[in-house]
Every structure is written in structure tokens, then in C-alpha cells.
C-alpha positions as CSV (number, residue, x, y, z in Angstrom):
1,M,0.0,0.0,0.0
2,A,1.3,3.4,-0.9
3,S,0.9,6.7,0.9
4,G,2.6,9.7,-0.8
5,T,6.1,8.5,-1.0
6,S,5.8,5.7,1.5
7,Y,5.1,2.1,0.5
8,A,4.4,-1.0,2.5
9,F,4.9,-4.6,1.2
10,G,5.2,-7.7,3.3
11,D,7.3,-6.9,6.4
12,F,8.9,-3.9,4.7
13,R,8.2,-0.1,4.7
14,L,9.8,2.1,2.1
15,D,10.0,5.8,2.5
16,A,11.2,7.1,-0.8
17,A,11.5,10.7,0.2
18,E,13.7,9.8,3.3
19,R,15.5,7.1,1.3
20,R,14.8,4.6,4.1
21,L,13.8,1.0,4.0
22,M,12.6,-0.7,7.2
23,R,11.9,-4.4,7.9
24,G,9.8,-4.3,11.0
25,D,11.7,-2.1,13.4
26,A,15.1,-2.7,11.8
27,A,16.6,-0.4,9.1
28,V,17.8,-2.1,6.0
29,H,20.9,-0.7,4.4
30,L,20.8,-0.2,0.6
31,T,23.3,1.4,-1.7
32,P,21.9,4.5,-3.5
33,K,21.5,2.6,-6.8
34,A,19.8,-0.3,-5.0
35,H,17.4,2.1,-3.3
36,D,16.6,3.9,-6.6
37,L,15.9,0.6,-8.3
38,L,13.7,-0.6,-5.4
39,V,11.7,2.7,-5.6
40,T,11.3,2.3,-9.4
41,L,10.1,-1.3,-8.9
42,V,7.7,-0.5,-6.2
43,R,6.3,2.6,-8.0
44,H,5.6,0.5,-11.1
45,A,4.6,-2.7,-9.5
46,G,2.7,-4.9,-11.9
47,R,3.3,-2.7,-14.9
48,L,7.1,-2.2,-15.2
49,A,8.7,-2.6,-18.6
50,P,12.3,-4.1,-18.4
51,D,13.7,-1.1,-20.3
52,A,12.5,1.2,-17.4
53,V,14.7,-0.9,-15.0
54,V,17.7,-0.7,-17.3
55,H,17.2,3.1,-17.6
56,Q,17.1,3.5,-13.8
57,L,20.2,1.4,-13.4
58,R,22.2,3.3,-16.0
59,H,21.0,6.8,-14.8
60,G,19.8,7.9,-18.2
61,E,22.6,6.4,-20.3
62,C,21.0,4.7,-23.3
63,V,21.5,1.0,-23.1
64,R,19.5,-2.0,-24.4
65,L,18.2,-4.7,-22.1
66,E,20.3,-7.3,-23.8
67,A,23.5,-5.3,-23.1
68,A,22.6,-5.2,-19.3
69,R,22.5,-9.0,-19.0
């Protein structure tokens, strides 16, 4: 469930604005790139095209999905 920039899924709570992921009461450390990818996946849950993931990973550099594998 989403609320503004906060998302809850399973045991996790993701606050995209604060760049914080919690599992229960424990903070989960993510690298900046991993956090950005998680936010992209959560925001587009159920409707994400693979190219959007690649774009997020490459920070705007043009790359084809096959090249990222």
C-alpha cells in the first residue's frame, strides 16, 4: 500500500523521500543505486517494462536490455 512517498509490502516499509527501508523495526541498508531501483520497482509494481529498469540502473545512459544482462 502506498501513501505519498511511503510504501508497505510484506514486512517492509519504504520511505522514498527519506531514502529509508525498514523491515519491522530494523533499518535495511541499501546502496543509493539499489534504493533507486527498489523505488522504481515499487512505484511501477505490476506494470514495469524491463527497459525502465535498465534506464534506472544506467541513470539515463542509453542501453538496451540485452546489453545489461
